[in-house]
Each structure stands twice: as structure tokens, then as C-alpha cells.
N, C-alpha and C positions, 0 to 999 in steps of 0.2 A: 503494499500500501504506499511507505514511503517515494519508493520511486516513482510512482503514479502522480504524486503529491507533488516531487519536484521538475515533474516534466511540466505539469498545471502551471505553477507557479511561473515557471519560465517560459512556458507560451506567454502567459499573461502579461510577465515585462517586457517579452520581445513585442507583443500588439501596443502595448502601452508606448511604447517608446517610438514606432512607428506610426503612434496616431500625433504625434506630437510637432508639431506647427515649427518647419524650419524657420532659420534666423532672416529676417527680410535684407534681400539686398541693397545696399546702399544708395541712398537718391541723389541720382546724377541726372542736373535739368537738361531737359533736351532742347530750350532755347537760352543758352548763356547768358546772353545780351539783355535778355527779359528778366532773367535772375539777379543779375546786376544791377538794374533800373529798379527791380522792387524791393531788392535788400535796403538798394538807398533810398527810397521811400520809406520803410519802413524807418531806418535811422532817423530821419528830419522828421517823421509824426512821432515818432517817441523821444526825442530831444526837447521836442516842444513841450511835448506832454509833461517830462522829466522836470522841465523848467517852469511851468506853467507860461508858455507862451502863448496865448490865447487866440492870439489872429492867424498865427501859423495854423496851428489848431483847426477855427474855423474855414478857413481858406481849403485845409486838405481834406473834410468832410462833404460829402456832395447833399446840396439841397434837397436829395430826397432820402437820407441817409436811414439804416434801418439799422438799431444796433440790438440785437440778441444779447442775453446774460443769461444764462442758465439760474442766479440766482434774484438777479435784478427783475428780468423780464424784459419785456421787449420795452424801447425804446423810438421814436420813429421824430423829431423836432430836434432839429439840430440847434435850435435854442436851447433845448434843456438836459440835453447833452453838456454843451457845451457849461451852462449852466452848474450842475452839477457836478463835472469835472471842476471847477473852478472852487466851489463849496466844498466838495471831499476829495479832490486829490490833490490839489497843490500844495507844496511845502507840506504834506502829509504821505503820500505814496511817490513810492520809486519802481519804476519798469525794468526790470534785466529780460533781456533776450537771453533765451539758452543757446551758448553758442552751436552753429552747427547744425539745429532745427531747422531751421527754414528750408519749405520746400516752394517751387511756383509753377503753376500749371497755366497756359496761356486759355482765354475763353475766344475763339476767333469773333472778330468784330465789336468788341466791348473793352477787354481789358484781361486782366489775370487774376488769379487763386492763388493767395498768401496762404499756407500753414504750417502752425511753427509753435513751441512751446514756450512760454517766459514765467515769470515770477515776477511778485509784487512786494516790495518791503515797506514795510508801516514807517516809515521816518519817526511816529509820536515813541514808537516802543521797538528801539531797534535790538532787540534782544527777541523778542517773535518770533516764531518758526515762520516762514515761507516757503509757502508749495508749490511745487510746478503746477501750471495751467498749461491746454492748449486753446490755439485760436485761429480762427477763418476770418482771412478778408479779404473782399471781393472789394477790386482794383476798375476805376470805371476811368478809360482813359479818352480822353479828349485833345486832341495833336500832341503836343509833347508835355500834359498835365496829366497828373495821375490824382483822382481822388478814391477817399474809400465811400464805399458806397451802399456796401451790408458788410456787419462783422457780427461775428459767432463767438463769445467769450463763454469756456468752460472752466470751471473751477473743480 
């Protein structure tokens, strides 16, 4: 009976090993110029976010912005998003991108999708833990100008 048990355990372990998902291949952008552009736009926007440059943020949000936040819900008012940022973020929170996490995919005739991971640090409580969160930004291209048109923020 013991050899049968050993065979069953071995077969179960082999099946479980096969059922595991192999590691994902590293991300390689299809369009390196687009990738560099969106990485630069992300940097410009979040520098403005971290330094409370409201004029730059306002210019970078599309008038038809939709901001989906897993905890806060949906915001569609550019004015309200800016007011909330001024009230709850300026001088209180700093965003830090997780290096190497940005992925960029083109949307033909519209712009691009950016997906990445970042952290937010509470400047009022420097020792508070900061957990990574995922985000998705749909960037709309108007000529040479890029604007955030849809944002999904997940924590």
C-alpha cells in the first residue's frame, strides 16, 4: 500500500507543478518612440502632482476626464479633481513610480494606454507603510499634445 501512496503523491505533485503558470515574459514595447513619449508625459504629470503645479495638471487633464478610483468611485469633473488634489494631496502626498513597471500600448487613431505600478507616500506620516498600487491611463493625443482622458487607480 505504501508504494501506491508514494506513486499517488508523486503524480499529484507532478500535476500541480504543470498547473502552475510560467513566469510572464518581460515587457518589450512595440513602439519605443511612443513608449518614451508616454514615460515622459507620466514624468511631467506626476512632477506637477508632487509639486502642486496645478496649472500643468489642469492642462494635462482632458476636459472629458473620467477618473475611476477603486475606493473613491468615479469623478468626471475636471474642476472637482483639481480641487480634491489641492485639498487632499498638495504637500501631503507624494507619488513614486515603481521603476521599470510602465507598459505602453498604442490605440490607433486615439492615443495610448499606460499601465504601471506606483506608491503614494503620506508626507504627514513619513513612517506610515506605503503599498504598491496599479494604475491605467488612457492618453489622448491631439497633435503633439497628450492629455489624460481616462484614469483607473487601484490600490
